[in-house]
C-alpha positions in Angstrom: -2.8 -37.4 16.9 -5.1 -40.5 17.1 -8.7 -40.2 16.1 -9.8 -40.7 19.8 -7.5 -37.8 20.8 -8.8 -35.7 17.9 -12.4 -36.4 18.9 -11.6 -35.5 22.5 -10.1 -32.2 21.4 -13.0 -31.6 19.1 -15.5 -32.2 21.9 -13.5 -30.0 24.3 -13.2 -27.0 22.0 -16.5 -27.3 20.2 -14.6 -27.1 16.9 -13.6 -29.8 14.4 -9.9 -30.6 14.7 -9.5 -29.9 11.0 -10.2 -26.2 11.6 -6.9 -25.7 13.3 -5.0 -23.2 11.2 -8.1 -22.3 9.2 -8.4 -19.0 11.1 -4.8 -18.1 10.3 -5.5 -19.1 6.6 -8.5 -16.8 6.6 -6.5 -14.0 8.1 -3.8 -14.5 5.5 -6.4 -14.2 2.6 -7.6 -10.8 3.8 -6.8 -8.0 1.5 -3.9 -6.6 3.6 -1.0 -5.4 1.5 2.6 -4.6 2.7 5.1 -2.0 1.6 8.6 -1.2 2.5 8.7 2.4 3.7 11.8 4.6 3.3 12.8 8.2 3.5 14.1 10.7 1.1 15.0 13.8 3.1 11.9 14.3 5.4 9.4 12.6 3.0 8.3 9.0 3.3 7.8 6.8 0.3 6.8 3.1 -0.1 7.2 0.3 -2.5 5.3 -2.9 -2.7 7.1 -5.5 -0.7 6.5 -8.1 -3.3 8.7 -6.1 -5.8 11.5 -5.8 -3.3 14.3 -8.4 -3.8 17.0 -7.0 -1.5 18.1 -4.0 0.6 21.8 -3.2 0.7 24.0 -0.4 1.9 25.5 2.1 -0.5 28.5 0.9 -2.4 30.5 2.4 -5.3 28.8 2.2 -8.7 30.1 2.5 -12.2 28.9 5.6 -14.0 27.7 5.3 -17.5 27.8 8.2 -20.1 24.7 9.5 -21.9 22.2 8.4 -19.2 19.4 10.5 -17.7 20.6 12.5 -14.6 18.5 10.2 -12.3 20.4 7.1 -13.5 23.5 7.3 -11.3 25.2 4.3 -12.9 25.2 0.5 -12.5 26.1 -1.9 -9.7 27.4 -5.5 -10.1 25.1 -7.6 -7.9 26.4 -11.1 -7.9 27.0 -11.0 -11.6 23.8 -9.1 -12.5 24.2 -5.5 -13.7 21.7 -3.4 -11.9 21.0 0.3 -12.9 20.7 2.6 -9.9 18.0 5.3 -9.9 18.5 8.3 -7.7 14.9 8.8 -6.5 15.6 12.3 -5.1 16.7 13.3 -8.6 13.9 11.5 -10.3 11.4 13.4 -8.2 13.0 16.7 -9.2 14.8 17.5 -6.0 18.5 17.4 -7.1 21.1 14.8 -6.9 21.7 12.7 -3.8 25.1 13.2 -2.1 25.5 9.6 -1.4 27.3 8.4 1.8 27.8 5.1 3.4 24.5 5.7 5.3 22.4 5.6 2.1 20.7 2.4 1.0 19.8 0.8 -2.3 16.5 -1.0 -2.5 16.7 -3.6 -5.2 13.3 -4.0 -6.8 12.2 -6.0 -9.8 10.2 -4.2 -12.5 8.9 -6.6 -15.1 12.0 -8.9 -15.6 14.7 -6.2 -14.7 16.3 -5.5 -11.4 16.6 -1.8 -10.6 18.2 -0.2 -7.5 16.5 2.7 -5.9 18.8 5.0 -4.0 17.1 6.3 -0.8 18.3 7.9 2.5 17.2 5.2 4.8 14.6 2.3 5.2 12.0 3.0 7.8 9.7 0.0 8.2 7.4 -2.6 6.8 3.9 -1.3 6.8 0.8 -3.4 6.4 -2.6 -1.9 5.5 -5.9 -2.4 3.7 -5.7 -1.2 0.1 -9.0 0.7 0.7 -6.9 3.2 2.8 -5.0 4.3 -0.3 -6.1 7.8 -1.3 -5.5 9.2 -4.8 -2.7 11.7 -5.3 -4.1 15.2 -5.5 -3.6 16.7 -8.9 -3.3 20.4 -7.9 -0.9 21.2 -10.8 0.2 19.3 -13.9 3.4 17.6 -12.9 5.1 14.6 -14.5 6.4 13.7 -11.1 2.9 12.8 -9.9 2.8 10.0 -12.4 5.4 8.2 -10.3 3.0 7.9 -7.4 0.1 5.4 -7.3 -1.5 6.8 -4.1 -1.0 8.1 -0.6 -1.6 6.2 2.6 -1.7 7.5 6.1 -0.2 5.1 8.7 -0.5 6.4 12.3 0.5 10.1 11.8 2.8 9.5 8.8 1.8 10.1 5.2 3.5 7.6 2.9 3.6 8.3 -0.9 3.4 5.0 -2.8 5.6 4.8 -5.8 4.2 3.3 -9.0 7.3 1.3 -10.1 5.9 0.7 -13.6 5.9 4.5 -14.3 9.1 5.2 -12.5 11.3 4.7 -15.5 9.0 6.1 -18.2 10.4 9.2 -19.8 7.9 11.9 -20.7 7.9 12.7 -24.4 8.5 16.3 -25.1 7.4 18.0 -28.3 11.0 18.5 -29.2 11.7 14.8 -29.0 8.7 14.0 -31.1 9.8 16.2 -34.0 13.5 15.1 -33.9 14.2 12.9 -37.0 16.1 9.7 -36.4 18.9 8.8 -38.7 
């Protein structure tokens, strides 16, 4: 655009031409965060969209011995071995009877890819972080440590998963006293 045309546009709009897109940039810098929401049974959960690398349908996995119950096995994803975590089991609700309708949400935790087994993906939700409420601590439960908060979007409550704590094993007193050889 020539300077003359830019000046005419400036005069017509009352805004300098250089401000085009500035409103979009300002909107992009607001504190809105996005999560992928998904279901496990009737419950809704969410993970930060910035941690999600891929969503894929269920496929056969290779089971490994001596793993925690919630680690279903591993998946070869284009040459990268990805452990698959059964979230239903991890949350203490029993093993998922996987079918072709289930999905695996591939997330990155630190430098490792992890697959999260879920019933179905629901949506991408955007909200202000100020809307996140703390998880009520009614009873002592190690499962609460997997959640970073709860957010209500329209009429749905979504429990937000704390990926950093998802794979931490609670240390029991018996494990602390077991000598290593």
